[in-house]
C-alpha positions, 0 to 999 in steps of 0.5 A, a space after each residue: 430713184 427715190 419714191 414720189 414725193 407725198 405732197 400735202 396742199 393747204 389751200 384750195 382757192 384758185 392758186 391753191 387749186 392751179 397748183 394741184 392741177 398742175 402737180 398731176 403732171 409733174 413726175 415724182 410727186 403725188 398729192 396725198 392731202 389737201 386742207 382749206 377753210 372751205 370743206 367743199 372747196 378742199 374736197 374738191 380737189 380730189 385728194 383726202 381732206 384734212 381739215 386742220 392745216 397743223 395736223 395735215 403739216 404733222 402728218 407723217 404721211 406727208 413728207 413735203 407741204 405747198 402754202 397756197 392758203 391766205 397771205 396772213 397764215 403763211 408765217 404760222 403754217 410754214 413754222 409748223 413745217 419747220 418744226 417738223 423738219 418738212 420741205 415746204 414750198 410758200 406761195 408769196 407773200 412768204 409773209 405779211 409783214 418783214 418782220 413776219 418774214 424775218 422770224 421765218 429766217 430766224 427759225 431756219 437758221 436756228 434749224 442750221 439748213 434750208 428748207 424754205 422755198 418761195 413761190 417766186 415763180 418768173 425765176 422759171 419763166 423762159 422768158 426770165 431765164 432767158 434775161 438772166 443767162 444774155 446778163 450773167 453771160 455778158 451778152 448786155 455789157 454792164 446793167 444800167 436800167 430795167 423797165 417794168 410793166 404790171 398791168 391786170 384785167 381789173 382789181 378783185 374787191 377788198 384790193 388797197 392801194 398799198 396792195 399794189 406793191 405789197 401784192 402786185 409789184 412783188 414779182 417785179 421786186 423779186 425779179 430785180 433782186 434776181 436779174 443782178 444779185 443785188 438788193 434794193 436800198 431804196 424806193 420811191 412812189 409816184 402817184 399817177 392820175 387815178 380814178 376812184 379810191 384806190 391809186 391806181 396806177 403807181 410808178 415805182 422807182 427801184 435803186 439797187 445798191 449798184 447804181 442800178 434803176 429799176 422802174 415798175 409800172 402797176 395798173 391793176 385796172 388796165 381793163 384790156 387783159 394781164 399784161 407783165 413785160 420788162 426790158 432790161 439796157 445795158 452798156 452794149 444792148 438790150 433784151 425784153 421778157 415778154 409774153 402773150 396778154 391773158 386774162 389772168 396770171 394763170 395762163 401767162 406763167 403757166 409754165 414757170 408754174 409747172 417748171 417750179 413745181 417739177 424744180 421742188 419736188 426734183 429737190 425735195 427727193 434729192 434733199 435739196 431746197 431750192 429757188 428762191 429762199 426765206 432771205 428772198 422772201 424777207 427781203 421782198 416783204 422790207 422792201 415792198 413796206 418801204 414801198 408802203 411807207 413812200 406811197 405816202 412819203 415819195 421816199 423809203 429807205 430799205 432796211 434789211 439785217 445782215 444776211 445770214 451765211 445760211 444763203 450766201 
């Protein structure tokens, strides 16, 4: 076997710390460096601290980079990893705008090989994996509808109405594209009664190129727990992906994160980029951008540039 992958972590907040903890149980990987805007928080991870994330990326002692920093930093760090020729797993969103994500796609295409993976971990959740298997095997017949629920206990300070789409619903957007292997072409947003300034809940309808319809309920102040599930309806049956109601996403998707990190590390060891691609990150950003427009206008179409051959 190839030697253990030496991973550098950027971002030691809730998500980064959880990744660091999980990574210690992933065979074939070792955490060799961490960088965060808060040096004390970085030191608490228990790996050597590097003050500058760009120095961490360039370090010849780091084989691959795991990015869990704030959304606004993702583009710069992913581009730096590409420039250094290093595999990178970036938490979603790949970038805070479709234009920024597209720049990452263009940089990777220019490089001529895939190095970017995006942290859409539901692709590794056992329930969602089984749902895709049943659909692909034809157990459900032709797909017709997908019903999705995404509820949180409460939203953090500074959360905005648009973030229900760009942050919370980002996983449902990717799940729809991944399950049906199809692009979302239009988004409609309905605004149920709300309390306070935040438009919460929201009800999204995503239309795929094939005509399949996906509805997504996003409710980030549901109060009772973190509750994520979906039901796929086909011409010959239906199936669900669900799990327990938990305090937050970490417990609900603990297995998915572990499988995702293991697959990423295994891929790095054999020179393969696995999981969601930079194109997937770009497409999700473009759909979210259309969703934000639909939040005000009611409906918006999704505009995508042609898909490069690198991702076929």
